[in-house]
VEXDREN-2710 file (C-alpha; in Angstrom, 1 decimal):
% VEXDREN-2710
k/r/px/py/pz
1/MET/263.4/88.8/309.9
2/PRO/263.4/92.7/309.5
3/LEU/260.6/94.5/311.2
4/GLU/260.0/97.2/308.7
5/SER/257.1/99.7/308.5
6/GLU/256.2/98.3/305.0
7/THR/255.4/94.9/306.7
8/GLU/253.1/96.5/309.2
9/SER/251.1/98.4/306.6
10/THR/250.6/95.6/304.3
11/ALA/249.8/92.9/306.8
12/ALA/246.1/92.7/307.7
13/PRO/245.6/93.2/311.5
14/ALA/244.2/89.7/312.0
15/LEU/247.3/88.1/310.8
16/LYS/249.0/88.9/314.1
17/GLU/246.7/86.3/315.7
18/TRP/248.9/83.7/314.2
19/PHE/251.1/84.6/317.2
20/ASN/248.5/84.9/319.9
21/GLU/248.8/83.7/323.5
22/ALA/247.7/80.2/322.6
23/ARG/250.4/79.9/320.0
24/PHE/253.1/80.9/322.5
25/ARG/251.8/78.3/325.0
26/THR/251.8/75.7/322.2
27/MET/255.4/76.6/321.3
28/ALA/256.4/76.2/324.9
29/ALA/254.8/72.8/325.0
30/ASP/256.4/71.7/321.7
31/VAL/259.9/72.8/322.9
32/ALA/259.4/71.0/326.3
33/ALA/258.3/67.9/324.5
34/VAL/261.7/67.5/322.8
35/TYR/263.8/69.2/325.5
36/PRO/262.4/68.4/329.0
37/LYS/264.8/70.9/330.7
38/PHE/263.0/73.7/328.9
39/ASP/261.6/76.4/331.4
40/SER/258.2/77.0/329.9
41/LYS/257.2/79.3/332.6
42/ALA/260.2/81.5/332.1
43/PHE/259.5/81.5/328.3
44/LEU/255.9/82.6/328.8
45/ALA/256.8/85.2/331.4
46/ALA/259.3/86.7/328.8
47/THR/257.0/86.7/325.9
48/LEU/253.3/87.2/326.9
49/PRO/253.4/90.5/328.8
50/GLY/252.6/93.4/326.4
51/LEU/251.9/91.1/323.5
52/GLU/248.6/92.6/322.5
53/PRO/249.7/95.8/320.8
54/LEU/252.5/94.2/318.8
55/ASN/252.0/93.6/315.1
56/LEU/252.7/90.3/313.3
57/MET/256.4/90.6/312.8
58/GLN/257.0/92.0/316.2
59/ARG/255.2/89.1/317.8
60/LEU/257.3/86.7/315.7
61/ARG/260.5/88.5/316.9
62/ARG/259.2/88.3/320.5
63/MET/259.0/84.6/320.2
64/THR/262.5/84.4/318.7
65/GLU/263.9/86.4/321.6
66/GLY/262.0/84.4/324.1
67/LEU/263.4/81.1/322.8
68/HIS/266.9/82.6/322.9
69/ALA/266.4/83.6/326.6
70/THR/265.3/80.1/327.6
71/LEU/267.2/77.7/325.3
72/PRO/270.8/76.6/326.0
73/SER/273.3/79.4/325.4
74/ASP/275.4/77.1/323.2
75/TYR/274.2/78.1/319.7
76/GLU/274.6/74.7/318.0
77/LYS/272.9/72.9/320.9
78/ALA/270.0/75.3/320.6
79/LEU/269.7/74.6/316.9
80/GLY/269.6/70.9/317.6
81/ILE/266.5/71.4/319.8
82/LEU/264.8/73.7/317.2
83/ARG/265.4/71.1/314.5
84/LYS/263.4/68.6/316.6
85/VAL/260.6/71.3/317.2
86/ALA/260.3/72.1/313.4
87/PRO/258.1/69.0/312.5
88/ARG/255.8/69.7/315.4
89/ILE/254.7/73.2/314.3
90/ASP/251.4/73.0/312.4
91/HIS/251.5/76.5/310.7
92/ASN/253.8/77.4/307.9
93/PHE/254.2/81.0/308.8
94/VAL/254.9/80.2/312.5
95/THR/257.8/78.1/311.4
96/LEU/259.5/81.3/310.3
97/VAL/260.5/81.8/313.9
98/LEU/263.1/79.0/313.4
99/PRO/265.1/80.6/310.6
100/ASP/264.5/83.9/312.3
101/TYR/266.4/82.6/315.2
102/VAL/269.3/81.7/312.9
103/SER/269.3/85.2/311.3
104/VAL/269.5/86.9/314.7
105/TYR/271.8/84.8/316.6
106/GLY/273.8/82.9/314.0
107/LEU/275.7/85.4/312.0
108/GLU/279.0/84.4/313.7
109/HIS/278.3/80.7/313.1
110/PHE/278.2/80.6/309.3
111/GLU/278.4/76.9/308.4
112/PRO/275.9/75.5/311.0
113/SER/273.6/78.4/310.2
114/MET/273.6/77.5/306.5
115/ASP/272.8/73.9/307.3
116/ALA/270.0/75.0/309.7
117/LEU/268.5/77.4/307.0
118/LYS/268.5/74.7/304.4
119/PHE/266.7/72.4/306.9
120/PHE/264.2/74.9/308.2
121/THR/263.2/76.2/304.8
122/THR/261.5/72.8/304.0
123/PHE/259.0/73.5/306.7
124/GLY/258.1/77.1/305.6
125/SER/260.7/79.4/304.2
126/ALA/264.1/80.9/305.1
127/GLU/264.0/83.5/302.5
128/PHE/264.1/86.4/305.0
129/ALA/266.6/84.8/307.3
130/ILE/269.3/84.3/304.6
131/ARG/269.5/88.0/303.8
132/PRO/271.5/89.2/306.8
133/PHE/274.1/86.6/305.8
134/LEU/274.1/88.0/302.2
135/ARG/274.6/91.5/303.5
136/GLN/277.4/90.4/305.7
137/ASP/279.3/88.2/303.2
138/LEU/277.7/88.2/299.8
139/LYS/280.2/86.1/298.0
140/ARG/280.4/83.4/300.6
141/THR/276.7/83.1/301.0
142/LEU/275.9/83.1/297.3
143/LYS/278.4/80.2/296.9
144/VAL/276.3/78.2/299.3
145/MET/273.1/79.2/297.6
146/HIS/274.5/78.2/294.2
147/GLY/274.8/74.7/295.6
148/TRP/271.3/74.9/296.9
149/SER/270.1/75.6/293.3
150/ARG/271.0/72.0/292.4
151/ASP/269.3/70.4/295.5
152/LYS/266.6/67.7/294.9
153/ASP/264.2/69.5/297.2
154/GLU/262.1/72.2/295.5
155/HIS/262.0/74.2/298.8
156/VAL/265.8/74.4/298.9
157/ARG/266.0/75.3/295.2
158/ARG/263.4/78.0/295.7
159/LEU/265.3/79.5/298.6
160/ALA/268.4/79.8/296.3
161/SER/266.5/82.2/294.1
162/GLU/264.0/83.8/296.5
163/GLY/266.5/84.6/299.3
164/CYS/268.8/86.7/297.0
165/ARG/266.0/88.7/295.3
166/PRO/267.2/92.3/295.3
167/ARG/263.8/93.7/296.2
168/LEU/262.2/91.0/298.2
169/PRO/258.9/92.2/299.7
170/TRP/258.8/92.5/303.5
171/SER/262.6/92.6/303.7
172/PHE/265.4/95.1/303.2
173/ARG/266.9/95.6/299.8
174/LEU/270.2/94.1/298.8
175/ASP/271.9/97.2/297.4
176/ALA/275.0/95.3/296.1
177/LEU/272.7/93.1/293.9
178/ILE/270.6/96.2/292.9
179/LYS/273.8/97.8/291.6
180/ASP/275.0/94.6/289.9
181/PRO/272.9/91.5/289.4
182/SER/275.5/89.4/287.8
183/PRO/276.6/87.4/290.9
184/VAL/273.1/85.7/291.0
185/LEU/273.2/84.6/287.3
186/PRO/274.6/81.2/288.0
187/ILE/271.8/80.5/290.4
188/LEU/269.1/81.6/288.1
189/SER/270.6/79.8/285.2
190/ASN/270.5/76.6/287.0
191/LEU/266.8/77.1/287.6
192/LYS/265.7/78.2/284.2
193/THR/264.1/74.9/283.3
194/ASP/263.1/73.8/286.8
195/PRO/260.2/71.4/286.9
196/SER/258.7/72.9/290.0
197/LEU/256.2/75.8/289.5
198/TYR/257.1/76.9/293.1
199/VAL/260.6/77.4/292.0
200/ARG/259.7/78.9/288.6
201/LYS/257.6/81.6/290.2
202/SER/260.5/82.6/292.4
203/VAL/262.9/82.8/289.4
204/ALA/260.3/84.9/287.5
205/ASN/259.8/87.2/290.4
206/HIS/263.5/87.5/290.9
207/LEU/264.0/88.6/287.2
208/ASN/261.1/91.0/287.4
209/ASP/262.8/92.7/290.4
210/ILE/266.0/93.1/288.3
211/THR/264.0/94.7/285.4
212/LYS/263.3/97.6/287.5
213/ASP/266.9/98.6/287.5
214/HIS/268.5/96.6/284.7
215/PRO/265.9/95.8/282.0
216/ASP/268.6/95.4/279.3
217/TRP/270.5/92.9/281.4
218/VAL/267.4/90.7/281.8
219/LEU/266.5/90.9/278.2
220/GLU/270.0/90.0/277.2
221/ARG/270.0/87.0/279.6
222/LEU/266.6/85.7/278.4
223/ALA/267.8/86.0/274.8
224/GLU/270.4/83.3/275.7
225/TRP/267.9/81.0/277.4
226/PRO/266.0/78.2/275.6
227/MET/262.6/79.8/274.9
228/GLU/261.6/76.6/273.2
229/HIS/261.5/74.9/276.7
230/GLU/258.0/75.5/278.1
231/HIS/259.2/76.1/281.6
232/THR/261.7/78.7/280.4
233/ALA/259.1/80.4/278.3
234/TRP/256.8/80.5/281.3
235/ILE/259.4/82.2/283.5
236/ALA/260.2/84.7/280.7
237/LYS/256.6/85.8/280.3
238/ARG/256.1/86.3/284.0
239/ALA/259.5/87.9/284.5
240/LEU/258.8/90.5/281.9
241/ARG/255.3/91.5/283.2
242/THR/256.4/94.9/284.4
243/LEU/258.1/95.8/281.1
244/ILE/255.2/94.4/279.1
245/LYS/252.8/96.7/281.1
246/LYS/255.0/99.6/280.1
247/GLY/254.7/98.6/276.5
248/ASP/258.3/97.7/276.1
249/ARG/258.6/96.4/272.5
250/ARG/261.6/94.2/273.3
251/ALA/259.8/92.4/276.1
252/LEU/256.6/92.1/273.9
253/THR/258.8/90.5/271.2
254/VAL/260.0/87.8/273.6
255/ILE/256.4/86.6/274.1
256/GLY/255.6/86.9/270.4
257/ALA/253.7/90.2/270.5
258/GLY/256.4/92.6/269.4
259/GLU/254.7/93.8/266.2
260/LYS/252.4/96.8/266.0
261/ALA/248.9/95.6/266.3
262/GLU/246.9/95.9/263.0
263/VAL/243.5/96.3/264.6
264/LYS/240.6/98.7/264.5
265/VAL/238.8/99.6/267.7
266/VAL/235.2/99.4/266.8
267/GLU/234.1/100.3/270.3
268/PHE/235.6/100.8/273.7
269/SER/233.3/102.1/276.4
270/VAL/232.8/102.2/280.1
271/THR/229.2/101.3/280.7
272/SER/229.0/102.7/284.2
273/GLN/229.6/106.4/283.8
274/LYS/229.2/107.1/287.5
275/VAL/230.6/104.7/290.0
276/LYS/230.2/104.8/293.7
277/LEU/233.0/103.5/296.0
278/GLY/232.3/99.8/296.4
279/GLU/230.6/99.4/293.1
280/ARG/231.9/97.9/289.8
281/MET/233.2/99.7/286.8
282/THR/232.4/97.7/283.6
283/MET/234.2/98.0/280.3
284/SER/233.4/96.6/276.8
285/LEU/235.7/96.3/273.8
286/HIS/235.3/95.4/270.2
287/LEU/238.4/94.9/268.1
288/GLN/238.6/93.9/264.5
289/SER/241.7/92.7/262.6
290/LYS/242.8/94.8/259.7
291/THR/245.4/92.3/258.3
292/LYS/245.4/89.1/256.4
293/LYS/247.6/87.2/258.9
294/ALA/247.1/86.0/262.4
295/GLN/248.3/88.4/265.1
296/ARG/249.5/87.8/268.7
297/LEU/247.8/90.3/270.9
298/VAL/248.5/91.4/274.5
299/ILE/245.6/93.5/275.6
300/ASP/245.9/95.6/278.8
301/TYR/244.0/98.5/280.4
302/ALA/245.2/101.4/282.5
303/ILE/243.1/103.2/285.0
304/HIS/244.3/106.8/285.8
305/TYR/243.5/107.0/289.5
306/VAL/242.8/110.4/290.9
307/LYS/245.1/111.3/293.8
308/LYS/244.3/113.4/296.8
309/SER/246.0/116.3/295.1
310/GLY/243.8/116.1/292.1
311/ALA/246.6/114.7/289.9
312/THR/246.4/111.3/288.4
313/SER/248.5/108.1/288.5
314/ALA/248.0/105.2/286.1
315/LYS/248.0/101.6/287.1
316/VAL/248.1/99.0/284.3
317/PHE/246.1/95.8/284.6
318/LYS/246.2/92.6/282.4
319/TRP/243.1/91.8/280.3
320/LYS/243.7/89.3/277.5
321/GLU/246.4/87.5/275.6
322/CYS/245.2/85.9/272.4
323/THR/245.8/85.2/268.7
324/LEU/243.5/87.2/266.5
325/GLU/242.8/85.5/263.1
326/PRO/242.7/87.5/259.8
327/GLY/239.6/89.7/259.6
328/ALA/238.3/88.3/263.0
329/VAL/236.4/90.4/265.5
330/LEU/237.2/90.1/269.2
331/THR/234.6/91.1/271.8
332/LEU/235.7/91.5/275.4
333/ALA/234.0/92.7/278.7
334/LYS/235.6/93.4/282.0
335/SER/234.4/94.6/285.4
336/GLN/236.4/95.8/288.4
337/ARG/235.2/96.7/291.8
338/ILE/236.4/100.0/293.0
339/VAL/237.3/99.6/296.7
340/ASP/239.9/101.0/299.0
341/PHE/242.9/98.9/299.9
342/THR/245.7/99.3/302.5
343/THR/247.9/100.3/299.5
344/ARG/245.4/102.4/297.6
345/GLU/242.8/105.0/298.7
346/HIS/240.4/106.2/296.0
347/HIS/239.4/109.8/295.6
348/PRO/236.3/111.2/293.8
349/GLY/236.6/112.7/290.3
350/LYS/237.0/111.8/286.7
351/HIS/239.1/108.6/286.0
352/ALA/240.4/108.0/282.5
353/VAL/240.7/104.4/281.3
354/ASP/243.0/103.4/278.4
355/VAL/242.9/100.2/276.4
356/MET/246.4/99.1/275.1
357/VAL/247.2/96.6/272.5
358/ASN/250.7/95.3/272.2
359/GLY/251.8/98.3/274.4
360/GLU/250.1/101.0/272.3
361/VAL/247.1/103.0/273.6
362/MET/244.3/102.4/271.1
363/SER/241.4/104.1/272.8
364/SER/240.2/105.8/276.0
365/ALA/237.0/106.2/278.0
366/VAL/236.1/107.8/281.4
367/PHE/234.1/107.2/284.5
368/VAL/233.4/109.4/287.4
369/LEU/234.0/108.1/290.9
370/VAL/231.6/109.5/293.4
371/LYS/231.5/109.0/297.2
END
């Protein structure tokens, strides 16, 4: 698993305690229980010193390296021991150390490594561990993953999609698939009507990744898929969320909201004109239909956040999807707490708020953030 700065910045500090001293001691006991020759003292001596300042992913890698230093040097024998350890681990994220072992030490052992990742993913996920194999031999690894996309286990099918996402969070990008996503199409096609929500979420996120580089490719593929199938329609709606937020008319058409909204904004206002950091900004919206037919509406709003430089950057949020009957009036209210996150720091100043219907800005209001 890659130890990238993005991971450190997005993971809350407390998460590193998943790999605290007690966890390392538990791992030593679990390995010793299935492999009596295991040198627990050597494992702990190799892993515990200097543990405290390490972040989550560094601690995970420390455990991987400690296992390698104390398990048999024969790779397949070590895998056999780790297979027995897997059911004993009582924390899904901690199980990631097992596929991590494969990704670090198994690149020269392709077939046993593929079998191991398929097994380990059922206890947590091997989505990160498969990626070094994809980077090393894309064609060969995708062939294996294509087979996984037909597996009876939903965890294995999800791995087939999630592992080859071009922009998987917390991992490095797969540049070859960013350039040309076509090699993954057979995998995604196999999963387009998957009964598992766990799998469908992955397929949708995978396609959403691709829309950032090849929106036309995704729209063309979805046009070939059976939108009358409820699972496929669900995937398409979630896959196109980035394009929908941008007001892409083609994406809106796929979900039935491609026509210009025939509505009148009776009122759109921000009821809290001045908002302190930590308080809520509240909006109210009144829309009235101007047509004699029912309309499918996708209603979003965008907050133009003030940056440190004084410039602004808009972020779009979902609000409501509905069918508005002829002549009907729709009343909505929404509140959002303005708080700092690791990924966004707020700055004082005037913030514009746009309301968008079917991708078109219909009205705007403002609030002032004060600290």
